[in-house]
N, CA, C and O atoms as a GROMACS GRO file, in nm:
protein
  284
    1UNK      N    1  -0.479   1.211  -0.137
    1UNK     CA    2  -0.507   1.070  -0.114
    1UNK      C    3  -0.407   0.983  -0.190
    1UNK      O    4  -0.377   0.871  -0.148
    2UNK      N    5  -0.355   1.033  -0.302
    2UNK     CA    6  -0.262   0.953  -0.382
    2UNK      C    7  -0.140   0.911  -0.303
    2UNK      O    8  -0.088   0.800  -0.319
    3UNK      N    9  -0.093   1.000  -0.217
    3UNK     CA   10   0.024   0.967  -0.136
    3UNK      C   11  -0.007   0.853  -0.038
    3UNK      O   12   0.076   0.765  -0.016
    4UNK      N   13  -0.125   0.856   0.020
    4UNK     CA   14  -0.165   0.750   0.113
    4UNK      C   15  -0.181   0.618   0.038
    4UNK      O   16  -0.142   0.513   0.088
    5UNK      N   17  -0.239   0.623  -0.081
    5UNK     CA   18  -0.255   0.503  -0.163
    5UNK      C   19  -0.117   0.444  -0.194
    5UNK      O   20  -0.098   0.323  -0.186
    6UNK      N   21  -0.022   0.529  -0.230
    6UNK     CA   22   0.114   0.483  -0.260
    6UNK      C   23   0.179   0.421  -0.137
    6UNK      O   24   0.247   0.318  -0.148
    7UNK      N   25   0.160   0.480  -0.021
    7UNK     CA   26   0.218   0.428   0.102
    7UNK      C   27   0.161   0.291   0.137
    7UNK      O   28   0.236   0.198   0.168
    8UNK      N   29   0.031   0.279   0.133
    8UNK     CA   30  -0.034   0.151   0.163
    8UNK      C   31   0.005   0.048   0.058
    8UNK      O   32   0.036  -0.066   0.091
    9UNK      N   33   0.002   0.089  -0.068
    9UNK     CA   34   0.037  -0.002  -0.177
    9UNK      C   35   0.180  -0.052  -0.168
    9UNK      O   36   0.206  -0.169  -0.195
   10UNK      N   37   0.272   0.034  -0.131
   10UNK     CA   38   0.412  -0.009  -0.120
   10UNK      C   39   0.427  -0.115  -0.011
   10UNK      O   40   0.506  -0.208  -0.025
   11UNK      N   41   0.353  -0.100   0.096
   11UNK     CA   42   0.357  -0.202   0.203
   11UNK      C   43   0.297  -0.333   0.154
   11UNK      O   44   0.347  -0.441   0.186
   12UNK      N   45   0.188  -0.325   0.077
   12UNK     CA   46   0.125  -0.446   0.024
   12UNK      C   47   0.220  -0.520  -0.071
   12UNK      O   48   0.237  -0.641  -0.060
   13UNK      N   49   0.281  -0.446  -0.163
   13UNK     CA   50   0.372  -0.508  -0.260
   13UNK      C   51   0.492  -0.568  -0.188
   13UNK      O   52   0.530  -0.682  -0.216
   14UNK      N   53   0.551  -0.495  -0.095
   14UNK     CA   54   0.666  -0.545  -0.021
   14UNK      C   55   0.631  -0.673   0.053
   14UNK      O   56   0.710  -0.768   0.055
   15UNK      N   57   0.515  -0.677   0.113
   15UNK     CA   58   0.473  -0.796   0.186
   15UNK      C   59   0.451  -0.913   0.091
   15UNK      O   60   0.491  -1.026   0.121
   16UNK      N   61   0.389  -0.886  -0.022
   16UNK     CA   62   0.357  -0.991  -0.118
   16UNK      C   63   0.482  -1.055  -0.178
   16UNK      O   64   0.485  -1.176  -0.202
   17UNK      N   65   0.585  -0.974  -0.204
   17UNK     CA   66   0.705  -1.030  -0.267
   17UNK      C   67   0.812  -1.069  -0.166
   17UNK      O   68   0.921  -1.113  -0.203
   18UNK      N   69   0.780  -1.052  -0.039
   18UNK     CA   70   0.868  -1.103   0.066
   18UNK      C   71   0.979  -1.010   0.110
   18UNK      O   72   1.079  -1.056   0.165
   19UNK      N   73   0.965  -0.882   0.087
   19UNK     CA   74   1.064  -0.787   0.138
   19UNK      C   75   1.036  -0.768   0.286
   19UNK      O   76   0.926  -0.726   0.324
   20UNK      N   77   1.133  -0.798   0.370
   20UNK     CA   78   1.108  -0.787   0.515
   20UNK      C   79   1.086  -0.642   0.558
   20UNK      O   80   1.151  -0.550   0.508
   21UNK      N   81   0.996  -0.625   0.651
   21UNK     CA   82   0.973  -0.493   0.711
   21UNK      C   83   1.071  -0.479   0.826
   21UNK      O   84   1.049  -0.534   0.934
   22UNK      N   85   1.176  -0.408   0.802
   22UNK     CA   86   1.279  -0.392   0.905
   22UNK      C   87   1.283  -0.250   0.954
   22UNK      O   88   1.185  -0.197   1.006
   23UNK      N   89   1.398  -0.190   0.938
   23UNK     CA   90   1.419  -0.053   0.984
   23UNK      C   91   1.321   0.042   0.917
   23UNK      O   92   1.276   0.020   0.805
   24UNK      N   93   1.290   0.147   0.988
   24UNK     CA   94   1.210   0.253   0.930
   24UNK      C   95   1.060   0.230   0.930
   24UNK      O   96   0.986   0.313   0.878
   25UNK      N   97   1.014   0.120   0.986
   25UNK     CA   98   0.870   0.096   0.990
   25UNK      C   99   0.799   0.205   1.070
   25UNK      O  100   0.683   0.237   1.045
   26UNK      N  101   0.870   0.262   1.165
   26UNK     CA  102   0.812   0.370   1.245
   26UNK      C  103   0.779   0.490   1.156
   26UNK      O  104   0.680   0.559   1.179
   27UNK      N  105   0.863   0.514   1.055
   27UNK     CA  106   0.837   0.626   0.964
   27UNK      C  107   0.709   0.604   0.885
   27UNK      O  108   0.631   0.698   0.864
   28UNK      N  109   0.686   0.481   0.841
   28UNK     CA  110   0.563   0.450   0.769
   28UNK      C  111   0.442   0.470   0.860
   28UNK      O  112   0.342   0.530   0.819
   29UNK      N  113   0.452   0.422   0.981
   29UNK     CA  114   0.341   0.435   1.077
   29UNK      C  115   0.312   0.583   1.106
   29UNK      O  116   0.196   0.623   1.111
   30UNK      N  117   0.416   0.662   1.124
   30UNK     CA  118   0.398   0.804   1.151
   30UNK      C  119   0.334   0.874   1.031
   30UNK      O  120   0.250   0.962   1.048
   31UNK      N  121   0.375   0.836   0.912
   31UNK     CA  122   0.319   0.898   0.792
   31UNK      C  123   0.170   0.865   0.779
   31UNK      O  124   0.089   0.954   0.752
   32UNK      N  125   0.136   0.740   0.798
   32UNK     CA  126  -0.004   0.701   0.788
   32UNK      C  127  -0.084   0.768   0.900
   32UNK      O  128  -0.199   0.808   0.879
   33UNK      N  129  -0.025   0.781   1.017
   33UNK     CA  130  -0.092   0.847   1.129
   33UNK      C  131  -0.127   0.991   1.096
   33UNK      O  132  -0.227   1.045   1.144
   34UNK      N  133  -0.044   1.054   1.013
   34UNK     CA  134  -0.071   1.193   0.976
   34UNK      C  135  -0.201   1.208   0.896
   34UNK      O  136  -0.253   1.318   0.883
   35UNK      N  137  -0.252   1.099   0.844
   35UNK     CA  138  -0.376   1.101   0.768
   35UNK      C  139  -0.500   1.083   0.857
   35UNK      O  140  -0.612   1.084   0.806
   36UNK      N  141  -0.481   1.066   0.986
   36UNK     CA  142  -0.594   1.040   1.075
   36UNK      C  143  -0.703   1.146   1.071
   36UNK      O  144  -0.821   1.114   1.075
   37UNK      N  145  -0.664   1.273   1.062
   37UNK     CA  146  -0.765   1.379   1.058
   37UNK      C  147  -0.857   1.363   0.938
   37UNK      O  148  -0.978   1.377   0.948
   38UNK      N  149  -0.797   1.333   0.822
   38UNK     CA  150  -0.878   1.312   0.702
   38UNK      C  151  -0.967   1.190   0.718
   38UNK      O  152  -1.083   1.190   0.675
   39UNK      N  153  -0.912   1.086   0.779
   39UNK     CA  154  -0.990   0.964   0.798
   39UNK      C  155  -1.107   0.988   0.893
   39UNK      O  156  -1.215   0.932   0.874
   40UNK      N  157  -1.085   1.070   0.994
   40UNK     CA  158  -1.192   1.100   1.090
   40UNK      C  159  -1.303   1.180   1.024
   40UNK      O  160  -1.420   1.168   1.063
   41UNK      N  161  -1.269   1.262   0.926
   41UNK     CA  162  -1.367   1.345   0.858
   41UNK      C  163  -1.451   1.269   0.757
   41UNK      O  164  -1.559   1.315   0.719
   42UNK      N  165  -1.403   1.154   0.712
   42UNK     CA  166  -1.473   1.075   0.610
   42UNK      C  167  -1.454   0.928   0.646
   42UNK      O  168  -1.346   0.873   0.627
   43UNK      N  169  -1.558   0.866   0.695
   43UNK     CA  170  -1.550   0.728   0.742
   43UNK      C  171  -1.508   0.630   0.633
   43UNK      O  172  -1.451   0.525   0.662
   44UNK      N  173  -1.535   0.664   0.508
   44UNK     CA  174  -1.501   0.572   0.399
   44UNK      C  175  -1.364   0.601   0.338
   44UNK      O  176  -1.320   0.528   0.249
   45UNK      N  177  -1.296   0.704   0.385
   45UNK     CA  178  -1.168   0.746   0.328
   45UNK      C  179  -1.065   0.633   0.326
   45UNK      O  180  -1.005   0.607   0.222
   46UNK      N  181  -1.045   0.567   0.438
   46UNK     CA  182  -0.943   0.461   0.445
   46UNK      C  183  -0.981   0.344   0.356
   46UNK      O  184  -0.893   0.279   0.298
   47UNK      N  185  -1.109   0.316   0.343
   47UNK     CA  186  -1.153   0.205   0.257
   47UNK      C  187  -1.130   0.238   0.110
   47UNK      O  188  -1.090   0.152   0.032
   48UNK      N  189  -1.155   0.363   0.072
   48UNK     CA  190  -1.128   0.407  -0.065
   48UNK      C  191  -0.979   0.396  -0.095
   48UNK      O  192  -0.939   0.345  -0.200
   49UNK      N  193  -0.896   0.443  -0.002
   49UNK     CA  194  -0.751   0.439  -0.021
   49UNK      C  195  -0.701   0.295  -0.028
   49UNK      O  196  -0.618   0.262  -0.112
   50UNK      N  197  -0.751   0.210   0.060
   50UNK     CA  198  -0.709   0.070   0.061
   50UNK      C  199  -0.751  -0.002  -0.066
   50UNK      O  200  -0.677  -0.086  -0.119
   51UNK      N  201  -0.870   0.030  -0.116
   51UNK     CA  202  -0.918  -0.032  -0.240
   51UNK      C  203  -0.830   0.008  -0.357
   51UNK      O  204  -0.793  -0.075  -0.440
   52UNK      N  205  -0.795   0.136  -0.364
   52UNK     CA  206  -0.708   0.183  -0.472
   52UNK      C  207  -0.568   0.122  -0.460
   52UNK      O  208  -0.507   0.085  -0.560
   53UNK      N  209  -0.518   0.112  -0.337
   53UNK     CA  210  -0.386   0.053  -0.314
   53UNK      C  211  -0.386  -0.094  -0.354
   53UNK      O  212  -0.289  -0.143  -0.413
   54UNK      N  213  -0.492  -0.164  -0.322
   54UNK     CA  214  -0.502  -0.305  -0.357
   54UNK      C  215  -0.505  -0.324  -0.509
   54UNK      O  216  -0.440  -0.414  -0.562
   55UNK      N  217  -0.580  -0.239  -0.578
   55UNK     CA  218  -0.587  -0.248  -0.724
   55UNK      C  219  -0.451  -0.219  -0.786
   55UNK      O  220  -0.410  -0.285  -0.881
   56UNK      N  221  -0.381  -0.120  -0.732
   56UNK     CA  222  -0.248  -0.087  -0.781
   56UNK      C  223  -0.152  -0.202  -0.756
   56UNK      O  224  -0.071  -0.237  -0.843
   57UNK      N  225  -0.160  -0.260  -0.638
   57UNK     CA  226  -0.076  -0.374  -0.602
   57UNK      C  227  -0.101  -0.491  -0.698
   57UNK      O  228  -0.006  -0.552  -0.747
   58UNK      N  229  -0.226  -0.521  -0.725
   58UNK     CA  230  -0.260  -0.629  -0.818
   58UNK      C  231  -0.204  -0.601  -0.957
   58UNK      O  232  -0.152  -0.691  -1.023
   59UNK      N  233  -0.215  -0.475  -1.002
   59UNK     CA  234  -0.163  -0.437  -1.133
   59UNK      C  235  -0.012  -0.461  -1.140
   59UNK      O  236   0.037  -0.522  -1.235
   60UNK      N  237   0.061  -0.413  -1.040
   60UNK     CA  238   0.206  -0.429  -1.039
   60UNK      C  239   0.248  -0.574  -1.028
   60UNK      O  240   0.341  -0.618  -1.096
   61UNK      N  241   0.182  -0.649  -0.942
   61UNK     CA  242   0.219  -0.789  -0.922
   61UNK      C  243   0.185  -0.876  -1.042
   61UNK      O  244   0.241  -0.984  -1.058
   62UNK      N  245   0.094  -0.830  -1.127
   62UNK     CA  246   0.062  -0.906  -1.249
   62UNK      C  247   0.186  -0.919  -1.337
   62UNK      O  248   0.204  -1.021  -1.404
   63UNK      N  249   0.272  -0.817  -1.337
   63UNK     CA  250   0.396  -0.824  -1.415
   63UNK      C  251   0.491  -0.928  -1.358
   63UNK      O  252   0.557  -0.999  -1.433
   64UNK      N  253   0.497  -0.938  -1.227
   64UNK     CA  254   0.583  -1.036  -1.162
   64UNK      C  255   0.530  -1.176  -1.187
   64UNK      O  256   0.605  -1.266  -1.222
   65UNK      N  257   0.401  -1.193  -1.170
   65UNK     CA  258   0.339  -1.325  -1.190
   65UNK      C  259   0.354  -1.371  -1.335
   65UNK      O  260   0.375  -1.489  -1.361
   66UNK      N  261   0.342  -1.278  -1.428
   66UNK     CA  262   0.357  -1.310  -1.571
   66UNK      C  263   0.500  -1.354  -1.599
   66UNK      O  264   0.523  -1.451  -1.672
   67UNK      N  265   0.596  -1.284  -1.544
   67UNK     CA  266   0.737  -1.317  -1.565
   67UNK      C  267   0.770  -1.454  -1.507
   67UNK      O  268   0.846  -1.530  -1.566
   68UNK      N  269   0.714  -1.486  -1.392
   68UNK     CA  270   0.738  -1.615  -1.328
   68UNK      C  271   0.676  -1.726  -1.411
   68UNK      O  272   0.736  -1.833  -1.427
   69UNK      N  273   0.556  -1.702  -1.464
   69UNK     CA  274   0.488  -1.803  -1.544
   69UNK      C  275   0.562  -1.831  -1.675
   69UNK      O  276   0.564  -1.945  -1.722
   70UNK      N  277   0.622  -1.729  -1.732
   70UNK     CA  278   0.693  -1.744  -1.859
   70UNK      C  279   0.830  -1.805  -1.841
   70UNK      O  280   0.872  -1.890  -1.919
   71UNK      N  281   0.897  -1.763  -1.737
   71UNK     CA  282   1.035  -1.804  -1.727
   71UNK      C  283   1.068  -1.890  -1.617
   71UNK      O  284   1.183  -1.930  -1.602
   0.00000   0.00000   0.00000
């Protein structure tokens, strides 16, 4: 699940800081699609992963927000 959390989190962080989603988005979609079997086996799986990714994203962005506030 950690890999899925990292994948979702990286998309969240990139979106939040304005990194455009350009080339290679198909690779991200294919990677996430590979998790479908696990998601089908546990209805809450994607929600758990998204919650962890969101918390990680908030943690990382706190450093950016702090730097912007200071400087």
